[in-house]
C-alpha positions as CSV (number, residue, x, y, z in Angstrom):
1,M,-16.4,37.5,-9.8
2,N,-17.8,39.6,-7.0
3,T,-21.4,40.9,-6.9
4,K,-20.3,44.6,-7.0
5,N,-18.5,44.0,-10.3
6,V,-21.4,42.1,-11.8
7,Y,-23.9,44.9,-10.9
8,F,-21.5,47.5,-12.4
9,Q,-21.1,45.6,-15.6
10,D,-24.8,45.0,-15.8
11,S,-25.4,48.7,-15.4
12,I,-23.1,49.5,-18.2
13,N,-24.8,46.9,-20.4
14,A,-28.2,48.4,-19.6
15,L,-27.0,51.8,-20.5
16,V,-25.7,50.6,-23.9
17,V,-29.0,48.9,-24.6
18,F,-30.9,52.1,-23.6
19,L,-28.7,54.2,-25.9
20,V,-29.3,51.8,-28.8
21,A,-33.1,51.3,-28.2
22,L,-33.9,55.0,-27.8
23,P,-33.1,56.2,-31.3
24,V,-34.5,53.0,-32.8
25,S,-37.9,53.5,-31.1
26,L,-37.9,57.2,-32.1
27,G,-37.0,56.3,-35.7
28,V,-39.7,53.7,-35.9
29,A,-42.3,56.1,-34.6
30,V,-41.4,58.8,-37.0
31,A,-41.3,56.4,-39.9
32,S,-44.8,55.2,-38.9
33,G,-46.1,58.7,-38.9
34,V,-46.8,59.1,-35.2
35,E,-45.3,61.3,-32.5
36,P,-41.8,60.3,-31.3
37,Q,-43.1,60.1,-27.7
38,L,-45.3,57.3,-28.7
39,G,-42.3,55.3,-29.9
40,V,-40.6,55.7,-26.5
41,L,-43.8,54.7,-24.8
42,S,-44.2,51.6,-26.9
43,A,-40.6,50.6,-26.2
44,I,-41.2,50.9,-22.5
45,V,-44.5,48.9,-22.7
46,G,-42.8,46.3,-24.9
47,A,-40.0,45.8,-22.4
48,F,-42.6,45.2,-19.6
49,V,-44.5,42.8,-21.8
50,V,-41.4,40.8,-22.7
51,S,-40.2,40.6,-19.1
52,T,-43.7,39.5,-18.0
53,L,-44.1,36.8,-20.7
54,T,-40.6,35.4,-20.3
55,G,-40.9,35.3,-16.5
56,S,-37.6,37.1,-16.2
57,P,-37.3,40.5,-14.5
58,L,-34.6,41.6,-17.0
59,P,-34.6,40.4,-20.6
60,V,-31.0,39.7,-21.7
61,S,-29.5,38.9,-25.0
62,Y,-27.6,35.8,-26.0
63,T,-24.3,37.8,-26.2
64,H,-24.8,39.0,-22.6
65,L,-25.4,35.4,-21.5
66,R,-22.3,34.2,-23.3
67,A,-20.2,37.0,-21.7
68,H,-21.2,35.8,-18.2
69,E,-20.6,32.2,-19.1
70,T,-17.0,32.8,-20.3
71,D,-16.2,35.6,-17.7
72,S,-15.0,37.8,-20.5
73,Y,-16.4,41.2,-21.2
């Protein structure tokens, strides 16, 4: 698999994660009784904290790892 294809697929995966995480963070903020902007901010801060604590620049899911392992998307 060439590098260009991997970056393209990773970009699509990042977009999907963003599209799922955005409404979840907004919903949690509204349900908690705070402004929706704070939910987005906490999701961004959380992503930085996770990537710092795990030592990985990009946190990935188990499904994403399995897809790369089997070369099937």
